[in-house]
Every structure is written in structure tokens, then in C-alpha cells.
DSSP file (Angstrom, degrees, kcal/mol; ACC not computed):
  #  RESIDUE AA STRUCTURE BP1 BP2  ACC     N-H-->O    O-->H-N    N-H-->O    O-->H-N    TCO  KAPPA ALPHA  PHI   PSI    X-CA   Y-CA   Z-CA
    1    1 A M              0   0    0      0, 0.0     2,-0.0     0, 0.0     0, 0.0   0.000 360.0 360.0 360.0 132.7   38.0 -180.5 -130.9
    2    2 A A        -     0   0    0    104,-0.1    22,-0.1     1,-0.1    21,-0.0  -0.350 360.0-118.3 -67.1 145.2   39.3 -178.2 -128.1
    3    3 A R        -     0   0    0     19,-0.1     2,-0.2    -2,-0.0    -1,-0.1  -0.693  22.7-133.9 -83.9 133.3   39.6 -179.9 -124.7
    4    4 A P        -     0   0    0      0, 0.0     2,-0.5     0, 0.0   102,-0.2  -0.631  12.6-148.8 -85.4 150.4   37.5 -178.5 -121.9
    5    5 A Y  E     -A  105   0A   0    100,-2.8   100,-2.8    -2,-0.2     2,-0.4  -0.982  12.6-172.2-125.6 121.9   39.1 -177.8 -118.5
    6    6 A I  E     +A  104   0A   0     -2,-0.5     2,-0.4    98,-0.2    98,-0.2  -0.938   9.8 170.9-117.4 130.9   37.0 -178.2 -115.4
    7    7 A A  E     -A  103   0A   0     96,-2.3    96,-3.2    -2,-0.4     2,-0.2  -0.996  30.0-121.9-143.0 143.1   38.3 -177.1 -112.0
    8    8 A G  E     -A  102   0A   0     -2,-0.4    94,-0.2    94,-0.2    92,-0.0  -0.587  17.5-147.4 -81.5 146.6   36.8 -176.7 -108.5
    9    9 A I  E     -A  101   0A   0     92,-2.9    92,-2.3    -2,-0.2    84,-0.1  -0.971   5.1-155.4-116.4 119.2   37.0 -173.3 -106.8
   10   10 A P        -     0   0    0      0, 0.0    90,-0.2     0, 0.0    88,-0.2   0.596  31.4-129.3 -75.7 -10.0   37.4 -173.8 -103.0
   11   11 A G        +     0   0    0     88,-0.4    86,-0.2     1,-0.2    85,-0.1  -0.219  68.9  66.5  83.1 176.5   36.0 -170.4 -101.9
   12   12 A G  S    S-     0   0    0     84,-2.0     2,-1.0    83,-0.1    -1,-0.2  -0.301 114.4 -28.5  67.4-157.9   37.5 -167.9  -99.5
   13   13 A T  S    S+     0   0    0     82,-0.2     2,-0.3    -3,-0.1    82,-0.2  -0.821  98.7 128.3 -90.6 104.5   40.7 -166.2 -100.6
   14   14 A A  E     -D   94   0B   0     80,-1.4    80,-2.4    -2,-1.0     2,-0.4  -0.947  48.8-139.2-152.3 165.0   42.2 -168.8 -102.9
   15   15 A T  E     -D   93   0B   0     -2,-0.3     2,-0.5    78,-0.2    78,-0.2  -1.000  10.3-157.6-135.4 134.6   43.7 -169.5 -106.3
   16   16 A T  E     -D   92   0B   0     76,-2.5    76,-2.5    -2,-0.4     2,-0.5  -0.945  13.4-149.2-108.4 130.8   43.0 -172.5 -108.5
   17   17 A T  E     -D   91   0B   0     -2,-0.5     2,-0.5    74,-0.2    74,-0.2  -0.867   9.1-167.1-105.2 132.5   45.6 -173.3 -111.2
   18   18 A I  E     -D   90   0B   0     72,-3.3    72,-2.7    -2,-0.5     2,-0.6  -0.977   9.5-151.2-118.3 120.6   44.6 -174.9 -114.4
   19   19 A Q  E     -D   89   0B   0     -2,-0.5    70,-0.2    70,-0.2     2,-0.2  -0.830  14.9-132.8 -97.4 120.5   47.4 -176.2 -116.6
   20   20 A I        -     0   0    0     68,-3.0    67,-2.9    -2,-0.6    68,-0.1  -0.472  11.9-161.9 -70.8 137.1   46.7 -176.3 -120.4
   21   21 A Q        +     0   0    0      1,-0.2     2,-0.3    65,-0.2    65,-0.2   0.627  67.1   4.2 -98.2 -15.4   47.6 -179.6 -122.1
   22   22 A G  S    S-     0   0    0     63,-0.2    -1,-0.2   -19,-0.1     2,-0.1  -0.986  86.3 -78.7-163.2 160.7   47.7 -178.4 -125.7
   23   23 A A        +     0   0    0     -2,-0.3     2,-0.3    -3,-0.1    62,-0.2  -0.409  68.2 121.2 -66.7 137.0   47.4 -175.3 -128.0
   24   24 A Q  E     -B   84   0A   0     60,-1.8    60,-3.1    -2,-0.1     2,-0.5  -0.946  61.0 -94.9-172.9 179.8   43.9 -174.2 -128.6
   25   25 A T  E     -B   83   0A   0     -2,-0.3     2,-0.5    58,-0.2    56,-0.1  -0.972  27.2-140.6-116.0 122.7   41.6 -171.1 -128.1
   26   26 A I  E     -B   82   0A   0     56,-2.9    56,-2.7    -2,-0.5     3,-0.1  -0.694  21.5-178.3 -76.7 121.4   39.5 -171.0 -125.0
   27   27 A R  E     +     0   0A   0     -2,-0.5    53,-2.8    54,-0.2    54,-1.0   0.853  58.4  20.5 -93.5 -38.9   36.2 -169.5 -126.2
   28   28 A N  E     -B   79   0A   0     51,-0.3    78,-2.3    52,-0.2     2,-0.5  -0.952  52.5-151.2-137.5 153.7   34.2 -169.3 -123.0
   29   29 A W  E     -BC  78 105A   0     49,-2.5    49,-3.3    -2,-0.3     2,-0.5  -0.991  20.4-171.7-120.9 115.5   34.6 -169.2 -119.2
   30   30 A T  E     -BC  77 104A   0     74,-2.7    74,-2.8    -2,-0.5     2,-0.4  -0.942   4.6-175.7-109.7 128.5   31.6 -170.7 -117.4
   31   31 A V  E     -BC  76 103A   0     45,-2.5    45,-2.2    -2,-0.5     2,-0.4  -0.974  10.7-174.7-125.1 139.7   31.4 -170.4 -113.6
   32   32 A T  E     +BC  75 102A   0     70,-2.3    70,-2.4    -2,-0.4     2,-0.4  -0.989  17.8 169.3-123.8 141.0   28.9 -171.7 -111.2
   33   33 A A  E     -BC  74 101A   0     41,-2.5    41,-3.0    -2,-0.4     2,-1.1  -1.000  43.2-124.2-151.7 150.7   29.1 -170.8 -107.5
   34   34 A L  E     -B   73   0A   0     66,-2.9     2,-1.9    -2,-0.4    66,-0.4  -0.847  36.6-145.1 -89.6 100.2   27.3 -171.0 -104.3
   35   35 A A  E     +B   72   0A   0     37,-2.5    37,-0.6    -2,-1.1    36,-0.4  -0.480  39.6 154.3 -75.6  84.4   27.3 -167.3 -103.6
   36   36 A A        +     0   0    0     -2,-1.9    33,-0.4    62,-0.2     2,-0.3   0.658  63.6   9.6 -89.1 -18.8   27.6 -167.3  -99.8
   37   37 A A  S    S-     0   0    0     31,-0.3    31,-0.5    -3,-0.2     2,-0.3  -0.966  91.6 -78.5-154.0 164.0   29.3 -163.9  -99.4
   38   38 A V  E    S+E   67   0B   0     -2,-0.3     2,-0.3    29,-0.2    59,-0.2  -0.536  79.2 102.5 -66.4 129.5   30.2 -160.8 -101.3
   39   39 A G  E     -E   66   0B   0     27,-1.6    27,-3.4    -2,-0.3     2,-0.3  -0.933  53.1-110.4-179.8-159.3   33.3 -161.5 -103.4
   40   40 A A  E     -EF  65  95B   0     55,-0.5    55,-2.0    25,-0.3     2,-0.4  -0.991   3.8-137.9-156.0 157.2   34.6 -162.2 -106.9
   41   41 A Y  E     -EF  64  94B   0     23,-2.8    23,-2.7    -2,-0.3     2,-0.4  -0.941  23.3-165.5-113.1 146.1   36.1 -164.7 -109.2
   42   42 A E  E     -EF  63  93B   0     51,-2.2    51,-2.4    -2,-0.4     2,-0.5  -0.997  12.0-151.0-134.9 128.4   38.9 -163.6 -111.6
   43   43 A L  E     +EF  62  92B   0     19,-2.9    18,-2.9    -2,-0.4    19,-1.4  -0.868  36.3 156.3 -95.9 125.8   40.2 -165.4 -114.6
   44   44 A S  E     -EF  60  91B   0     47,-2.6    47,-3.2    -2,-0.5    16,-0.2  -0.980  54.4-139.5-152.8 158.8   43.9 -164.5 -115.3
   45   45 A T  S    S+     0   0    0     14,-2.3    44,-0.2    -2,-0.3    15,-0.1   0.364  87.3  82.8 -96.0   2.3   47.1 -165.5 -116.8
   46   46 A S  S    S-     0   0    0     13,-0.3    45,-0.1     2,-0.1     4,-0.1  -0.857  74.8-140.6-107.8 139.8   49.0 -164.1 -113.7
   47   47 A P  S    S+     0   0    0      0, 0.0     2,-0.6     0, 0.0    -1,-0.1   0.555  85.1  82.1 -74.4  -4.6   49.4 -166.1 -110.5
   48   48 A T  S    S-     0   0    0     43,-0.0    -2,-0.1    45,-0.0    45,-0.1  -0.888  83.1-126.5-105.8 124.4   48.8 -162.9 -108.5
   49   49 A S        -     0   0    0     -2,-0.6     3,-0.1     1,-0.1   -34,-0.0  -0.365  22.0-176.3 -66.3 143.4   45.2 -161.8 -107.9
   50   50 A Q    >   +     0   0    0     -4,-0.1     3,-2.1     1,-0.1    -1,-0.1  -0.024  42.4 125.8-125.5  25.4   44.2 -158.3 -108.9
   51   51 A I  T 3  S+     0   0    0      1,-0.3    -1,-0.1   -11,-0.1   -10,-0.0   0.856  75.9  48.4 -54.5 -37.9   40.6 -158.6 -107.6
   52   52 A A  T 3  S+     0   0    0     -3,-0.1     2,-0.5     2,-0.0    -1,-0.3   0.453  90.3 101.4 -85.7   3.5   41.0 -155.5 -105.5
   53   53 A T    <   -     0   0    0     -3,-2.1    -3,-0.1     1,-0.2     0, 0.0  -0.764  61.3-154.4 -91.8 127.0   42.5 -153.5 -108.4
   54   54 A G  S    S+     0   0    0     -2,-0.5    -1,-0.2     1,-0.3    -4,-0.0   0.897  92.5  26.3 -65.2 -42.8   40.1 -151.1 -110.1
   55   55 A Q  S    S-     0   0    0      0, 0.0    -1,-0.3     0, 0.0     0, 0.0  -0.842  86.9-163.8-124.4  89.8   42.0 -151.2 -113.5
   56   56 A P        -     0   0    0      0, 0.0    -5,-0.0     0, 0.0    -6,-0.0  -0.224  24.0-101.4 -68.8 162.9   43.9 -154.5 -113.7
   57   57 A D    >   -     0   0    0      1,-0.1     3,-1.8     2,-0.0    -7,-0.0  -0.261  47.4 -88.1 -75.6 174.8   46.7 -155.1 -116.1
   58   58 A P  T 3  S+     0   0    0      0, 0.0    -1,-0.1     0, 0.0   -13,-0.0   0.574 116.3  80.3 -66.4  -7.3   46.0 -157.1 -119.3
   59   59 A S  T 3  S+     0   0    0    -15,-0.1   -14,-2.3   -14,-0.1     2,-0.6   0.728  73.7  87.9 -69.9 -18.4   46.7 -160.5 -117.6
   60   60 A V  E <   +E   44   0B   0     -3,-1.8   -16,-0.2   -16,-0.2     3,-0.1  -0.729  55.0 179.4 -83.1 122.1   43.1 -160.3 -116.2
   61   61 A I  E     -     0   0B   0    -18,-2.9     2,-0.3    -2,-0.6   -17,-0.2   0.849  60.1 -20.0 -90.1 -46.2   40.8 -161.9 -118.7
   62   62 A A  E     -E   43   0B   0    -19,-1.4   -19,-2.9     2,-0.0    -1,-0.4  -0.991  52.5-149.0-162.4 159.5   37.5 -161.6 -116.9
   63   63 A R  E     -E   42   0B   0     -2,-0.3     2,-0.4   -21,-0.2   -21,-0.2  -0.985   2.4-164.5-134.7 148.1   35.8 -161.1 -113.6
   64   64 A V  E     -E   41   0B   0    -23,-2.7   -23,-2.8    -2,-0.3     2,-0.3  -0.999  17.3-143.4-130.9 128.4   32.5 -162.2 -112.0
   65   65 A S  E     -E   40   0B   0     -2,-0.4   -25,-0.3   -25,-0.2   -27,-0.0  -0.721   4.7-141.0 -93.1 142.7   31.2 -160.6 -108.9
   66   66 A M  E     -E   39   0B   0    -27,-3.4   -27,-1.6    -2,-0.3     3,-0.1  -0.913   7.5-159.3-100.1 116.6   29.3 -162.4 -106.1
   67   67 A P  E     -E   38   0B   0      0, 0.0     2,-0.2     0, 0.0   -29,-0.2   0.665  47.6 -94.3 -77.6 -15.4   26.5 -160.3 -104.8
   68   68 A G    >   -     0   0    0    -31,-0.5     3,-1.5     1,-0.1     4,-0.3  -0.740  49.9 -44.1 133.5-178.0   26.1 -162.1 -101.4
   69   69 A A  G >  S+     0   0    0    -33,-0.4     3,-0.5     1,-0.3    -1,-0.1   0.669 116.6  63.0 -64.7 -23.1   24.5 -164.7  -99.3
   70   70 A T  G 3  S+     0   0    0      1,-0.2    -1,-0.3    -3,-0.1   -34,-0.1   0.601  89.9  68.4 -83.6  -6.4   20.9 -164.1 -100.4
   71   71 A T  G <  S-     0   0    0     -3,-1.5     2,-0.4   -36,-0.4    -1,-0.2   0.696  76.6-164.0 -86.3 -20.6   21.4 -165.0 -104.1
   72   72 A G  E <   +B   35   0A   0    -37,-0.6   -37,-2.5    -3,-0.5     2,-0.4  -0.570  58.0  17.5  74.0-127.7   22.0 -168.7 -103.8
   73   73 A V  E     -B   34   0A   0     -2,-0.4     2,-0.4   -39,-0.2   -39,-0.2  -0.698  65.1-161.1 -90.6 132.0   23.6 -170.3 -107.0
   74   74 A L  E     +B   33   0A   0    -41,-3.0   -41,-2.5    -2,-0.4     2,-0.4  -0.921  11.5 176.2-108.5 131.6   25.2 -168.1 -109.6
   75   75 A A  E     +B   32   0A   0     -2,-0.4     2,-0.3   -43,-0.2   -43,-0.2  -0.989  10.7 153.4-137.5 127.7   25.8 -169.4 -113.1
   76   76 A I  E     -B   31   0A   0    -45,-2.2   -45,-2.5    -2,-0.4     2,-0.5  -0.994  30.1-147.6-152.9 146.4   27.3 -167.3 -115.9
   77   77 A T  E     -B   30   0A   0     -2,-0.3   -47,-0.3   -47,-0.2    -2,-0.0  -0.983  14.7-166.5-118.5 129.4   29.2 -167.8 -119.2
   78   78 A V  E     -B   29   0A   0    -49,-3.3   -49,-2.5    -2,-0.5     2,-0.3  -0.972  20.9-128.8-116.9 121.3   31.7 -165.1 -120.2
   79   79 A P  E     +B   28   0A   0      0, 0.0   -51,-0.3     0, 0.0   -52,-0.1  -0.542  37.0 163.4 -65.8 131.5   33.1 -165.2 -123.8
   80   80 A V  E     -     0   0A   0    -53,-2.8   -52,-0.2    -2,-0.3   -53,-0.2   0.714  25.1-158.8-120.7 -34.9   36.9 -164.9 -123.6
   81   81 A N  E     +     0   0A   0    -54,-1.0   -54,-0.2     1,-0.2   -53,-0.1   0.934  28.9 171.4  49.0  57.5   38.5 -165.9 -126.9
   82   82 A L  E     -B   26   0A   0    -56,-2.7   -56,-2.9   -54,-0.0     2,-0.2  -0.874  28.3-144.5-105.7 105.7   41.8 -166.7 -125.2
   83   83 A P  E     +B   25   0A   0      0, 0.0     2,-0.3     0, 0.0   -58,-0.2  -0.515  28.4 178.8 -65.0 131.9   44.6 -168.4 -127.3
   84   84 A V  E     -B   24   0A   0    -60,-3.1   -60,-1.8    -2,-0.2     2,-0.3  -0.921  15.9-147.3-133.6 161.2   46.6 -170.8 -125.0
   85   85 A K    >   -     0   0    0     -2,-0.3     3,-2.0   -62,-0.2   -65,-0.2  -0.805  39.7 -69.5-125.9 166.6   49.5 -173.1 -125.5
   86   86 A A  T 3  S+     0   0    0     -2,-0.3   -65,-0.2     1,-0.3     3,-0.1  -0.286 117.0  10.4 -59.6 137.7   50.6 -176.5 -123.9
   87   87 A F  T 3  S+     0   0    0    -67,-2.9    -1,-0.3     1,-0.3     2,-0.2   0.449  90.1 140.0  71.2   7.5   51.8 -176.2 -120.3
   88   88 A Q    <   -     0   0    0     -3,-2.0   -68,-3.0   -68,-0.1     2,-0.4  -0.562  47.8-132.3 -70.9 143.0   50.5 -172.6 -119.9
   89   89 A N  E     -D   19   0B   0    -70,-0.2     2,-0.4    -2,-0.2   -70,-0.2  -0.832  18.6-169.1-100.5 138.6   48.9 -172.0 -116.5
   90   90 A I  E     -D   18   0B   0    -72,-2.7   -72,-3.3    -2,-0.4     2,-0.4  -0.963  14.1-149.2-122.0 141.7   45.6 -170.2 -116.2
   91   91 A Y  E     -DF  17  44B   0    -47,-3.2   -47,-2.6    -2,-0.4     2,-0.5  -0.875  14.4-159.6-118.7 142.2   44.4 -169.0 -112.8
   92   92 A V  E     -DF  16  43B   0    -76,-2.5   -76,-2.5    -2,-0.4     2,-0.3  -0.970  19.5-163.0-115.9 111.4   41.0 -168.6 -111.2
   93   93 A H  E     -DF  15  42B   0    -51,-2.4   -51,-2.2    -2,-0.5     2,-0.4  -0.697   8.0-166.7 -90.3 143.4   41.3 -166.2 -108.2
   94   94 A C  E     +DF  14  41B   0    -80,-2.4   -80,-1.4    -2,-0.3     2,-0.3  -0.977  15.2 178.6-134.6 144.5   38.6 -166.1 -105.6
   95   95 A T  E     + F   0  40B   0    -55,-2.0   -55,-0.5    -2,-0.4   -82,-0.2  -0.961  44.4  74.8-135.1 159.6   37.5 -164.0 -102.7
   96   96 A G  S >  S-     0   0    0     -2,-0.3     3,-2.1   -57,-0.2   -84,-2.0   0.548  79.7 -98.1 104.3 110.4   34.5 -164.3 -100.4
   97   97 A S  T 3  S+     0   0    0      1,-0.3   -86,-0.1   -86,-0.2     3,-0.1  -0.356 107.1   8.6 -58.9 123.5   34.2 -166.8  -97.6
   98   98 A G  T 3  S+     0   0    0    -88,-0.2     2,-2.1     1,-0.1    -1,-0.3   0.453  80.5 137.1  83.5   5.5   32.2 -169.8  -98.8
   99   99 A N    <   +     0   0    0     -3,-2.1   -88,-0.4   -64,-0.1     2,-0.2  -0.429  30.5 168.5 -81.3  65.8   32.0 -168.9 -102.4
  100  100 A V        +     0   0    0     -2,-2.1   -66,-2.9   -66,-0.4     2,-0.3  -0.483  10.7 131.0 -77.6 148.8   32.7 -172.5 -103.6
  101  101 A G  E     -AC   9  33A   0    -92,-2.3   -92,-2.9   -68,-0.2     2,-0.4  -0.906  47.5 -89.3-168.9-163.7   32.1 -173.2 -107.2
  102  102 A T  E     -AC   8  32A   0    -70,-2.4   -70,-2.3    -2,-0.3     2,-0.4  -0.992  21.1-153.7-135.3 140.8   33.2 -174.7 -110.5
  103  103 A S  E     -AC   7  31A   0    -96,-3.2   -96,-2.3    -2,-0.4     2,-0.5  -0.962   9.1-170.6-113.2 133.3   35.1 -173.2 -113.4
  104  104 A L  E     -AC   6  30A   0    -74,-2.8   -74,-2.7    -2,-0.4     2,-0.5  -0.979   2.2-171.9-123.8 118.0   34.8 -174.5 -117.0
  105  105 A L  E      AC   5  29A   0   -100,-2.8  -100,-2.8    -2,-0.5   -76,-0.2  -0.930 360.0 360.0-105.3 126.0   37.0 -173.4 -119.7
  106  106 A N              0   0    0    -78,-2.3   -77,-0.1    -2,-0.5    -1,-0.1   0.379 360.0 360.0-153.1 360.0   36.1 -174.5 -123.2
């Protein structure tokens, strides 16, 4: 059985690094967030955020936009089908002040 990876997302302009412990295929990325401001989460194999890029390079796996303070809690699952190997880093980039949340890779 594939191992799930759960990580907190601090909000603001930040990056959370998730280190993979063994080879597997990540099937889904589930994010929950307190959407406090307009912003985005980005799942990437690159340590550099490309959130402001209209057409990112292939290192960007998925993005989720935060519509703003009036929406409350956002919860979404994105199918990603991403093969990973041991000790590979996966990054969750964030923008938007106060957009704290949780990332689940499984």
C-alpha cells in the first residue's frame, strides 16, 4: 500500500517541502484551506514557485486558486498520477496572507 504524506501549509508566501520515503505513484492531491485571501497553492517538483507564471514548465503538477476571504474553507481533490522515488522532494507553494491549510498526497 502506498504511503500518504500529510503536511501543513503555513499561508502567506511560503513553501512546504515533502520528502518522499519510498517509490510509489501519488494518485491524488487533496488540499484543505482556510481561504482568507486571494491566492493559490501549487504542487511542484521544483523548489521555485511558478504561481505568477501563466504557462509554467512541466515541474508544476497542479494548482488550486483561493477565491478570497468570503469563501471560508476550501476542500478539493486533484488527480495527479505522479510517480515518485525515495528521497525525492515535492513542494507545495502558497500565496495569499492567511491561507493556512493542509496538503495530503496519497
